[in-house]
BALOMAR-855058 format. One line per field, with one value per residue (C-alpha): residue number from 0; residue in one letter; x, y, z. Coordinates in steps of 0.1 Angstrom, whole numbers. Layout:
<nodes>
k	(NUM,...) .
r	(a,...) .
east	(X,...) .
north	(Y,...) .
up	(Z,...) .
</nodes>
This chain:
<nodes>
k	(0,1,2,3,4,5,6,7,8,9,10,11,12,13,14,15,16,17,18,19,20,21,22,23,24,25,26,27,28,29,30,31,32,33,34,35,36,37,38,39,40,41,42,43,44,45,46,47,48,49,50,51,52,53,54,55,56,57,58,59,60,61,62,63,64,65,66,67,68,69,70,71,72,73,74,75,76,77,78,79,80,81,82,83,84,85,86,87,88,89,90,91,92,93,94,95,96,97,98,99,100,101,102,103,104,105,106,107) .
r	(x,x,x,x,x,x,x,x,x,x,x,x,x,x,x,x,x,x,x,x,x,x,x,x,x,x,x,x,x,x,x,x,x,x,x,x,x,x,x,x,x,x,x,x,x,x,x,x,x,x,x,x,x,x,x,x,x,x,x,x,x,x,x,x,x,x,x,x,x,x,x,x,x,x,x,x,x,x,x,x,x,x,x,x,x,x,x,x,x,x,x,x,x,x,x,x,x,x,x,x,x,x,x,x,x,x,x,x) .
east	(-67,-43,-9,20,36,7,9,29,51,40,72,65,32,44,78,87,122,159,185,211,237,245,250,277,249,242,209,200,191,164,155,117,98,64,46,69,62,32,52,51,74,69,64,83,103,110,132,121,119,98,125,124,149,141,117,113,121,124,116,141,144,118,83,90,120,119,143,138,161,156,168,180,166,194,232,238,233,261,243,212,228,212,183,147,125,88,61,58,30,35,55,34,41,38,12,26,28,36,15,-21,-22,-54,-80,-66,-32,-31,-20,-47) .
north	(-512,-542,-534,-546,-564,-587,-599,-632,-636,-663,-683,-691,-707,-742,-742,-778,-775,-768,-787,-799,-816,-836,-874,-895,-913,-880,-875,-843,-846,-822,-815,-812,-786,-790,-784,-810,-837,-849,-852,-885,-902,-890,-854,-828,-800,-766,-737,-701,-692,-722,-743,-780,-792,-829,-857,-872,-909,-918,-903,-909,-904,-901,-887,-858,-847,-862,-859,-866,-882,-864,-873,-840,-827,-803,-805,-776,-795,-779,-745,-759,-767,-743,-734,-735,-759,-758,-782,-786,-813,-848,-862,-875,-911,-923,-950,-985,-999,-1034,-1065,-1062,-1024,-1021,-1035,-1058,-1061,-1099,-1115,-1135) .
up	(-377,-373,-359,-381,-352,-349,-385,-388,-418,-443,-439,-402,-409,-415,-398,-390,-376,-383,-403,-378,-400,-431,-422,-438,-457,-475,-457,-438,-401,-391,-355,-355,-334,-318,-351,-368,-343,-363,-395,-415,-439,-475,-466,-485,-468,-483,-473,-465,-502,-511,-528,-522,-496,-494,-486,-451,-452,-415,-381,-353,-316,-289,-296,-272,-292,-327,-356,-393,-418,-451,-486,-501,-534,-540,-545,-521,-489,-469,-472,-456,-422,-397,-420,-410,-430,-436,-447,-484,-485,-496,-525,-554,-562,-597,-603,-606,-641,-630,-628,-617,-619,-638,-662,-688,-672,-676,-708,-724) .
</nodes>
């Protein structure tokens, strides 16, 4: 039988860090923990309930203690300060519909 104290809650599995503050630019500044040190630009962050918090656009500071600049995906950014954030995968980018994006894209 497994003791209940040894079971880890689901929300702690992908914890990446904590929202430190809201910058004047409107971006969230997140202090990354050891698990978040391998984060890359384009990764989505979610809160403990799985709601999207934002998209990482830039990594800042030294490798030993990194921070992430995050474009918020919610209007309630002030409530996020102090909240733990978790990995939400990568944002899907739409395919380009511009020049040279596929067969027959040139005018003939």
